C-alpha positions in Angstrom: 118.2 126.6 72.6 114.5 126.1 71.9 112.4 128.1 74.4 109.1 127.9 72.5 107.5 125.7 75.1 107.9 128.3 77.9 105.3 131.0 78.5 106.3 134.6 78.1 107.3 135.4 81.7 109.2 132.1 81.9 111.1 132.9 78.7 112.0 136.4 79.8 113.4 135.1 83.1 115.5 132.6 81.2 116.8 135.2 78.7 117.7 137.8 81.4 121.1 136.5 82.3 122.9 139.6 83.7 122.4 141.4 87.0 120.2 140.5 90.0 117.0 138.7 89.2 114.0 137.9 91.3 111.6 135.2 89.9 108.4 135.2 91.9 107.2 131.8 91.2 103.6 131.1 92.3 102.5 127.6 93.3 102.5 125.2 90.3 104.0 127.8 87.9 106.9 125.8 86.7 109.8 127.3 88.7 112.1 124.3 88.3 111.7 124.4 84.6 112.7 128.0 84.5 115.7 127.6 86.8 117.1 124.6 84.9 116.5 126.2 81.5 118.2 129.4 82.6 121.3 127.4 83.7 121.3 125.5 80.4 120.9 128.8 78.4 123.8 130.4 80.2 126.0 127.4 79.3 124.6 127.0 75.8 125.2 130.7 74.9 128.8 130.4 76.3 128.2 133.1 78.8 129.8 130.8 81.4 131.2 127.3 81.8 129.6 124.8 84.2 132.6 125.4 86.4 131.5 129.0 86.9 127.9 128.2 88.0 126.7 127.7 91.6 123.1 126.5 92.0 121.8 126.1 95.6 118.7 124.5 97.1 117.6 123.0 100.4 117.3 119.2 99.8 119.5 116.6 98.2 116.5 115.4 96.2 115.9 118.8 94.7 119.6 119.2 93.9 119.7 115.8 92.1 116.6 116.7 90.1 118.0 120.0 89.1 121.3 118.5 88.0 119.6 115.7 86.0 117.3 118.2 84.2 120.2 120.5 83.3 122.3 117.6 82.0 119.4 116.4 79.9 119.5 119.8 78.2 123.2 120.4 77.8 124.9 117.1 78.6 127.4 116.3 81.4 128.2 119.2 83.7 130.6 117.6 86.2 132.3 120.8 87.4 129.1 122.6 88.1 128.1 123.0 91.8 124.4 122.0 92.1 124.0 121.3 95.7 122.5 122.2 99.1 123.7 125.1 101.1 125.3 122.9 103.8 127.0 120.7 101.3 128.5 123.7 99.5 129.7 125.1 102.8 131.4 121.8 103.7 133.3 121.8 100.4 134.5 125.3 101.0 135.6 124.6 104.6 137.5 121.4 103.6 139.7 123.7 101.5 139.8 126.9 103.4 138.7 126.1 107.0 142.3 126.0 108.2 142.3 129.8 108.1 139.8 129.6 111.0 142.0 127.1 112.9 140.2 123.9 111.8 141.9 120.8 110.3 140.5 119.5 107.0 139.4 116.4 108.9 136.9 118.4 111.0 133.8 116.4 112.1 130.2 117.6 112.0 128.3 117.2 115.2 124.7 116.1 114.9 121.9 117.0 117.4 122.8 114.3 119.9 126.5 115.3 119.9 125.5 118.9 120.5 123.3 118.0 123.5 126.0 115.9 125.0 128.6 118.6 124.6 126.3 121.2 126.2 125.8 118.9 129.1 129.5 118.7 129.6 129.7 122.5 129.5 126.9 122.8 132.0 128.8 120.7 134.5 131.9 122.7 134.0 130.0 125.9 134.7 127.9 124.4 137.6 124.7 125.2 135.7 121.7 123.1 136.7 119.8 121.5 133.9 116.5 122.4 135.7 117.5 126.1 135.3 119.3 125.8 131.9 117.7 122.8 130.1 120.1 121.3 127.6 117.8 121.3 124.6 116.6 124.8 125.3 120.2 126.0 125.5 121.0 124.2 122.2 118.0 126.0 120.5 119.0 129.4 121.9 122.5 129.0 120.6 121.3 127.9 117.2 118.9 130.9 117.0 121.8 133.2 117.9 124.0 131.8 115.2 121.2 132.0 112.6 120.0 135.5 113.4 123.2 137.5 113.8 126.8 137.6 112.6 127.7 138.2 116.2 125.9 135.7 118.4 127.2 137.3 121.6 125.3 140.5 120.7 122.2 138.5 120.1 122.4 136.6 123.4 123.2 139.7 125.4 120.2 141.5 124.0 117.8 138.7 125.0 115.1 139.7 127.5 116.2 136.8 129.8 117.7 137.1 133.2 119.9 134.2 132.4 121.5 135.9 129.4 125.0 136.3 131.0 125.2 132.7 132.0 123.8 131.6 128.6 126.6 133.6 126.9 129.2 131.9 129.1 127.7 128.6 128.1 127.8 129.5 124.5 131.4 130.6 124.6 132.5 127.4 126.4 130.5 125.3 123.9 132.2 126.9 121.0 135.6 126.5 122.5 135.0 122.8 123.2 133.8 122.4 119.6 137.0 123.9 118.3 139.1 121.7 120.7 137.3 118.7 119.2 137.9 119.9 115.6 134.2 119.9 115.2 131.4 122.1 113.8 127.7 121.9 114.2 125.3 122.5 111.3 125.0 126.1 112.1 128.8 126.5 112.2 129.0 125.3 108.6 127.1 128.4 107.4 128.5 130.8 110.0 132.1 129.8 109.4 131.9 130.3 105.6 130.5 133.7 106.2 133.4 134.4 108.6 135.8 133.3 105.8 134.1 135.7 103.4 134.1 138.6 105.9 137.6 138.2 107.5 139.6 136.9 104.5 139.0 139.1 101.4 141.3 137.0 99.3 139.2 133.9 99.9 136.0 135.8 99.1 137.6 137.1 95.9 138.6 133.5 94.9 135.0 132.3 95.1 133.6 135.4 93.4 135.9 134.7 90.5 134.9 131.1 90.3 131.1 131.5 90.7 130.1 134.2 88.1 126.5 133.1 88.2 124.7 132.2 91.4 121.2 130.7 91.4 119.1 129.9 94.5 115.9 127.9 94.6 113.3 128.3 97.4 114.8 131.7 98.3 111.9 132.4 100.8 113.4 129.7 103.0 116.8 131.3 103.5 117.9 132.6 106.9 120.0 135.6 107.8 123.3 133.9 107.5 122.5 132.4 104.1 121.3 135.8 102.9 124.6 137.4 104.0 126.7 134.7 102.3 124.8 135.2 99.0 125.1 138.9 99.1 128.9 138.7 99.7 129.4 136.2 97.0 127.4 138.0 94.3 128.1 141.6 95.1 130.9 141.8 92.5 129.1 140.5 89.4 125.6 141.1 90.6 124.6 137.9 88.9 122.4 136.5 91.6 119.1 134.8 90.5 116.7 133.8 93.2 113.5 131.9 92.7 110.8 131.7 95.3 107.4 132.5 96.6 106.9 134.7 99.6 103.4 133.2 99.9 104.9 129.8 100.6 107.3 131.0 103.3 106.3 128.6 106.2 109.5 127.8 108.0 109.9 130.9 110.2 110.0 128.6 113.3 113.3 127.2 112.1 115.0 130.5 111.2 113.8 131.3 107.7 113.1 135.0 107.1 110.4 136.0 104.6 112.0 139.5 104.6 114.9 138.1 102.4 112.6 137.8 99.4 110.4 140.7 100.3 113.4 143.1 100.5 115.3 141.7 97.5 114.8 144.8 95.2 115.9 147.1 98.1 119.0 144.9 98.8 119.9 144.5 95.1 119.1 147.8 93.4 118.2 147.5 89.7 117.0 144.0 90.1 114.8 142.5 87.4 111.5 141.0 88.6 109.4 138.4 86.8 106.2 137.0 88.1 105.2 133.5 87.2 101.5 133.5 87.8 100.2 131.0 85.3 99.4 127.8 87.2 99.7 124.4 85.6 98.3 122.4 88.5 95.0 123.5 89.8 91.5 124.5 88.7 90.4 128.1 88.5 88.2 127.7 91.6 91.0 126.4 93.7 93.2 129.2 92.5 90.5 131.8 93.2 90.3 130.5 96.8 94.1 130.6 97.2 94.3 134.2 95.9 91.4 135.3 98.1 92.9 133.8 101.2 96.5 135.1 100.8 95.3 138.6 99.9 94.6 139.0 103.7 98.3 139.0 104.3 100.0 142.4 104.4 103.7 141.3 104.1 103.7 139.9 100.6 104.5 140.6 96.9 101.3 141.1 94.9 100.6 138.3 92.4 97.5 136.5 91.2 97.5 132.9 90.1 95.5 131.9 87.1 95.0 129.0 84.8 93.5 128.2 81.4 92.5 124.8 82.6 88.9 125.8 83.4 86.9 126.6 86.5 86.4 123.1 87.9 84.3 122.0 90.8 83.4 124.1 93.7 85.2 123.7 97.0 83.4 121.5 99.6 83.1 122.5 103.2 81.7 120.1 105.8 81.2 121.0 109.4 81.2 117.8 111.4 79.7 117.1 114.7 83.0 115.8 116.1 86.4 114.5 114.9 85.1 111.0 114.3 82.3 112.3 112.2 84.9 114.4 110.3 86.9 111.3 109.6 83.8 109.4 108.5 83.0 112.1 106.0 86.6 111.9 104.6 86.4 108.1 104.3 82.8 108.0 102.9 83.7 110.7 100.3 86.8 108.8 99.2 84.9 105.5 99.0 82.3 107.0 96.7 84.9 108.6 94.5 86.8 105.3 94.2 83.5 103.6 93.2 83.2 106.2 90.5 86.6 105.4 89.1 89.2 107.4 91.1 92.1 105.7 92.8 93.0 105.7 96.5 96.3 107.3 95.6 94.5 110.3 94.2 93.7 111.5 97.7 95.7 113.3 100.4 94.5 114.3 103.9 96.4 117.2 105.3 96.4 118.3 109.0 98.1 120.9 111.1 99.6 118.5 113.8 100.7 114.9 113.7 98.4 114.0 116.6 95.4 114.5 114.3 96.2 111.4 112.3 95.0 109.1 115.1 91.3 109.2 114.4 91.8 109.4 110.7 94.0 106.3 110.7 91.6 104.3 112.8 88.6 105.3 110.5 90.5 104.4 107.3 91.4 101.1 108.9 87.8 100.4 109.8 86.8 101.0 106.1 89.5 98.7 104.9 91.1 101.5 102.9 94.9 101.6 102.2 96.8 104.6 103.5 100.3 105.8 104.2 101.6 108.4 106.6 104.1 110.6 104.8 106.7 112.4 106.8 106.0 110.5 109.9 105.1 107.1 111.4 101.6 105.8 111.7 100.1 106.9 115.0 100.3 103.5 116.8 103.8 102.9 115.4 105.3 106.0 117.1 107.8 105.3 119.8 106.0 107.2 122.6 102.7 105.5 121.8 104.3 102.1 121.7 105.9 102.8 125.1 102.5 103.6 126.7 100.9 100.6 125.0 103.7 98.4 126.4 102.8 99.6 129.9 99.2 98.9 129.3 100.0 95.4 128.0 102.2 94.6 131.0 99.4 95.7 133.3 96.9 93.5 131.4 99.3 90.6 131.1 102.4 90.7 133.5 103.8 87.7 131.6 104.3 89.8 128.4 108.1 89.7 128.5 108.5 91.6 125.2 106.5 94.6 126.5 108.3 94.4 129.8 111.7 94.7 128.3 110.6 97.8 126.4 109.6 99.8 129.5 111.4 98.3 132.4 114.0 101.1 132.2 111.8 103.8 130.6 111.9 106.3 132.3 115.4 105.4 133.6 115.4 103.5 136.8 119.0 102.4 136.9 118.1 99.0 135.4 120.6 98.8 132.6 121.3 96.3 129.9 123.5 94.2 132.1 120.9 94.0 134.8 118.2 93.0 132.3 120.5 90.3 130.9 121.0 88.9 134.4 117.3 89.0 135.0 116.6 87.2 131.7 119.1 84.5 132.6 117.4 83.8 136.0 114.0 83.7 134.3 115.1 81.3 131.6 116.8 79.1 134.2 113.6 78.8 136.2 111.3 79.0 133.2 109.3 81.8 134.7 108.2 85.2 133.3 110.5 88.2 133.8 108.0 89.8 136.2 108.1 86.8 138.5 111.9 86.6 138.3 112.0 90.3 139.3 110.0 89.5 142.5 111.4 86.1 143.4 114.7 85.6 141.7 118.0 85.2 143.5 119.5 88.6 142.5 122.0 91.0 144.0 120.4 93.2 146.7 120.8 96.5 144.9 119.3 95.2 141.6 116.6 93.3 143.5 115.5 96.5 145.2 115.1 98.3 141.9 113.2 95.5 140.3 110.9 95.1 143.3 110.1 98.9 143.2 109.2 98.5 139.5 107.1 95.3 140.1 105.3 97.0 143.0 104.4 99.9 140.7 102.9 97.5 138.2 101.0 95.7 140.9 99.5 99.0 142.0 98.5 99.8 138.4 96.8 96.4 138.1 94.7 97.3 141.2 93.9 100.7 139.7 92.9 99.0 136.4 90.3 96.9 138.2 88.8 99.8 140.2 88.9 102.9 137.9 87.2 103.7 134.6 89.6 103.1 131.7 90.3 106.7 130.9 91.0 107.6 134.6 93.2 104.5 134.9 95.2 105.6 131.9 95.8 109.1 133.5 96.9 107.3 136.7 99.3 105.2 134.7 101.0 108.3 133.3 101.2 109.8 136.7 102.6 106.7 138.4 105.2 106.0 135.7 106.3 109.6 135.2 106.2 109.0 131.5 105.0 112.5 130.4 107.8 114.1 132.5 110.2 111.6 130.8 109.1 112.8 127.4 109.4 116.5 128.3 113.1 115.8 129.2 113.8 113.3 126.5 117.5 113.6 125.4 116.8 111.6 122.2 114.5 114.2 120.8 116.1 116.2 118.0 114.2 119.5 118.6 111.9 121.2 121.0 109.2 120.8 118.4 109.6 117.0 118.4 109.2 117.0 122.2 105.9 118.9 121.9 104.6 116.6 119.2 105.4 113.5 121.3 103.6 114.9 124.3 100.6 115.8 122.0 100.6 112.2 120.7 100.4 110.7 124.1 97.6 113.1 125.0 95.8 112.0 121.9 96.2 108.4 123.1 94.5 109.5 126.3 91.6 110.7 124.3 91.3 107.3 122.6 91.3 105.5 125.9 88.6 107.8 127.4 86.5 107.4 124.3 86.7 103.7 124.4 86.0 103.5 128.1 83.0 105.8 127.8 81.4 103.9 125.0 79.5 101.5 127.2 79.9 97.8 126.5 83.1 95.9 126.5 85.0 98.9 127.7 87.9 96.9 129.1 91.6 97.4 128.7 91.9 94.0 126.9 89.2 95.2 124.4 91.1 98.4 123.8 94.4 96.6 123.2 92.7 94.2 120.7 91.2 97.1 118.8 94.6 98.8 118.6 96.1 95.6 117.3 93.6 95.5 114.5 94.3 99.1 113.5 98.0 98.4 113.4 97.6 95.2 111.4 94.9 96.2 108.9 95.0 94.6 105.5 97.5 96.3 103.2 95.7 96.9 99.9 98.0 98.1 97.1 95.4 98.3 94.3 95.1 101.9 93.2 97.8 103.1 95.5 97.3 104.5 99.0 95.6 107.5 100.5 98.3 109.9 101.8 98.2 111.4 105.3 100.6 114.1 106.2 101.1 117.4 107.9 100.7 120.6 106.0 104.4 121.4 106.4 105.3 118.0 104.9 103.1 118.7 101.9 105.0 121.6 100.5 106.2 120.9 97.0 103.7 118.0 96.4 100.4 117.8 94.5 97.4 115.6 94.5 94.2 115.3 92.4 92.0 115.6 95.6 92.9 117.2 98.9 91.2 117.3 102.3 92.2 120.0 104.7 90.9 118.8 108.0 90.7 120.4 111.4 89.9 123.9 110.0 89.1 125.4 113.4 90.4 128.3 115.5 93.0 127.0 117.9 93.7 124.0 115.6 94.4 125.7 112.3 95.4 128.4 112.8 97.2 126.8 115.7 96.6 128.4 119.1 100.2 129.5 119.3 99.8 131.5 116.0 96.2 132.5 116.4 97.0 134.4 119.6 100.6 135.3 118.7 102.1 138.0 116.7 100.7 139.3 113.4 103.8 137.7 111.7 103.0 134.3 113.2 99.4 134.5 112.0 100.5 135.5 108.5 102.8 132.5 108.3 99.9 130.3 109.4 97.8 131.8 106.6 100.7 131.0 104.2 100.5 127.4 105.4 96.8 127.3 104.6 97.7 128.7 101.1 100.2 125.9 100.6 97.5 123.4 101.6 95.0 124.8 99.2 97.4 124.9 96.3 98.3 121.2 96.7 94.9 120.3 95.1 94.7 119.8 91.4 90.9 119.3 90.8 89.0 118.9 94.1 89.4 120.5 97.5 87.5 119.6 100.7 87.6 121.7 103.9 86.4 120.2 107.2 85.9 121.4 110.7 84.4 119.9 113.8 81.9 121.5 116.2 83.6 119.6 119.1 86.9 117.8 119.4 88.1 115.7 122.3 91.4 116.9 123.8 93.5 115.8 126.7 95.6 118.1 128.9 97.2 117.8 132.3 93.8 118.6 133.9 92.2 115.7 132.1 89.8 115.0 129.2 87.7 117.8 127.8 85.8 118.8 124.7 87.1 121.7 122.6 84.3 123.7 121.0 86.2 125.9 118.5 84.7 128.2 116.0 85.4 127.4 112.3 88.8 128.7 111.2 89.0 132.3 110.1 90.6 130.9 106.9 87.3 129.5 105.9 85.6 132.8 106.5 88.2 134.5 104.4 87.1 132.5 101.3 84.3 133.9 99.1 81.1 132.1 99.7 80.5 131.6 96.0 83.5 129.3 95.7 82.2 126.5 97.8 79.2 124.5 98.9 78.5 123.9 102.6 77.7 120.4 103.6 75.6 120.1 106.8 75.1 116.9 108.8 71.4 116.7 109.8 72.0 114.8 113.1 75.0 113.9 115.2 77.1 110.9 114.2 76.3 107.9 116.3 72.6 108.3 116.3 72.1 105.8 113.5 69.1 106.0 111.2 68.9 108.6 108.5 71.7 110.9 109.3 72.6 112.9 106.1 73.8 115.9 104.3 71.6 118.7 103.0 70.4 118.9 99.5 73.3 121.2 98.6 75.8 118.7 99.7 76.4 117.3 96.2 75.4 113.9 97.3 71.6 114.3 96.8 69.4 113.1 99.6 72.2 111.1 101.1 71.5 109.1 104.2 73.7 108.5 107.0 76.9 107.9 108.7 75.3 106.2 111.7 77.5 105.5 114.7 81.2 105.0 115.1 82.5 102.0 113.2 85.7 101.2 114.9 87.4 104.6 114.5 90.9 104.5 115.9 91.1 102.8 119.2 87.5 103.7 120.0 85.3 100.6 120.5 83.2 99.8 117.5 79.5 100.3 118.2 77.1 97.8 116.8 74.0 99.9 117.5 74.3 102.3 114.6 75.1 101.6 111.0 75.2 103.6 107.8 71.5 103.2 107.0 70.1 103.4 103.5 72.1 105.5 101.1 70.5 107.1 98.1 71.9 109.5 95.4 70.9 110.9 92.0 71.8 107.6 90.4 69.5 105.5 92.5 69.8 103.4 95.7 73.2 102.1 96.7 71.8 100.0 99.5 70.9 96.5 98.2 69.9 93.2 99.8 72.3 91.2 97.7 75.1 91.7 95.3 78.0 90.2 93.3 81.6 91.3 93.8 83.9 91.1 90.8 87.6 90.6 91.6 90.5 91.8 89.3 90.9 88.2 88.0 87.3 88.2 86.9 86.1 85.9 89.7 82.5 86.6 90.7 81.3 86.1 94.3 77.8 86.5 95.6 76.9 88.1 98.9 73.6 88.9 100.6 72.3 90.6 103.7 72.5 88.6 107.0 75.0 86.1 105.4 77.7 84.8 107.7 81.3 85.6 106.6 84.9 85.4 107.8 87.6 88.0 107.4 91.3 87.0 107.7 91.9 89.7 110.3 88.5 90.6 111.8 87.2 87.1 112.3 83.5 85.9 111.9 80.7 88.3 111.3 77.3 89.0 109.7 76.6 91.2 106.7 74.1 93.8 107.7 74.1 96.0 104.6 75.4 96.0 101.0 76.1 99.0 98.8 77.0 99.4 95.1 77.8 96.5 92.8 80.6 94.7 91.0 84.1 95.8 91.9 82.5 98.6 93.9 80.4 96.4 96.2 80.9 97.5 99.8 79.8 95.3 102.7 78.9 96.5 106.1 79.7 93.6 108.4 79.0 93.2 112.1 82.0 91.2 113.3 81.7 89.3 116.6 84.9 90.7 118.1 85.9 93.7 116.0 82.5 95.4 115.7 80.9 97.0 112.6 83.2 97.7 109.7 82.8 98.6 106.0 84.9 96.5 103.6 85.3 96.4 99.8 84.2 92.9 98.9 86.4 92.6 95.7 89.5 93.4 97.7 89.1 92.1 101.2 90.3 88.7 102.4 86.8 87.5 103.1 85.1 84.0 102.7 81.6 82.6 103.4 80.9 80.7 106.6 78.6 77.8 106.3 75.7 77.4 108.7 
């Protein structure tokens, strides 16, 4: 087999086929290439048949890619197990699970099944959900299974006065699972380990079969997976693990970085190869990543390097607030696209999903295409749509679509049958559902429930007319009990999901307060209109889309240019980690390392001097210091961008001369960011850089088909989504001509003339 295209550490890792092997693969160092070539080499050299190889990873996508690349090297390998941990365990249990008392037809319970079963067990044990919340109990049981081979020992050792009752609940839950011939996802792993531990003949069978075991992303394994691998490979010793302790970021779901850190102690005589040559990023980006991660104590020493050159310095911009931060992101991308980059070259990474709200709104106001990876767009999320439905019903009680969505959310005993009956009455009398709820000829019990709901809406309508918009929104959450509903939502898969949903609703409260405090047209109807425009912005496919995602979702991906936003203490590192244990802070730093190493040629870091936040006590500004992760980067690696005046003041706001944009004038005021009302008072002012003035009084846009269209300042235009408006400024030329348009309804927005659905208006 030709290995000449591999670098020396890669080649040595492939050629070392016998005994335990740890491949420390730094970010972008070609780990998948090494793993697949090692499998192919073992087969090609007749050291083992495909039947005798087990390759494990964590996602079906990664498993498919690994198999395809191996088969491209050696041909079909049908008998080789290249699969995920859970899929491999299911295959083993279908054959040998009967030794544990399970039928081959056992079913796998998902999250909702587990919660429902725990609820049954609570009832049987007379445990109140208020004292033993179902989802918390599910998570505690899962933690017990993943952290110990004897969950009862784990539970009994908890510093929790409820430990004895939790253990009773756990035992009953496991018994009911068995009676249902069912396993949860944790059982799949735990039961295979039980087979290996309690039935030596079964372990010997799989040891004989799998002479070579290879594991990808080893830093993401938990205690049970580690124990399974150790049992399986202890005879031959042929265990090869590939991973990067510096990218271990899933401790919150049970992964243990100690598995990779202690590999040489657990497997004496192990060979270790470090893959440190990076094929992704510039030298400056790698220097930043190396400097940051060196502050962690629990890690294997390695230093990433590249022969691709130093590249551009990192850029750090300290914004006045989160809207200014978003404007910087958009303005920077817009300039880069005018210089020849594509929208798809850019990724914006953030610590929590709620941070996407302002970013999405600002991108929409610029007319830029974007996609939210690993999650829905902010205003498409279920919890946001629920609150918006309440707002729409208050604004327009005849909105039957919104009424149907929230009439039984939270639950009020108004089930599907009752709603169907209500709809029949409304249709028969040709009246809205709300009127039918108040006046319809309905059974007394149902009528009482509907009247209570309708009276609540009536009270909210009164509050809407007397309270400022932000205060009204808080009152709505209080009267409807929606936040309490989210906190006890049975449909949420994890505790983390519940926290994120609550954070999203609180972020919506920020948007309502911002809009209401903005002065003119601060009405509920105006807010709902602005949200509709954000949700229905033009979908521009040319050049791809800007990617928005959380840092956890970004692992394994790469982009030419990356923005790490919200680099502030309490945001990133997150408050739970910043003030938690040293291990939690080190994992947070590893998350920052992952974010930095996603960038190929340009990295932007941003923080905000103030950031609006909403908590149970109301709206407040967070004034967080810049993240310690920025302070841990050598000053020589980046340029600091400084905004001369606050966003929103209009005029000649700009960056300093070291900003890389020359004497660059201004962001001006908010231009329709998120649900915040677009202000017409500001503007982006005149913009100048080293190539001359971008601001012009007239210009010609060139579309892809070659069509030329002339525009000039103060000309009247119409946009298919935003309506009629007046051009107040023009920047650039040709396909890069950008118009600043003051729309009559939508406010001031920046649009790319060659792409936007815009026409001239006569007169």
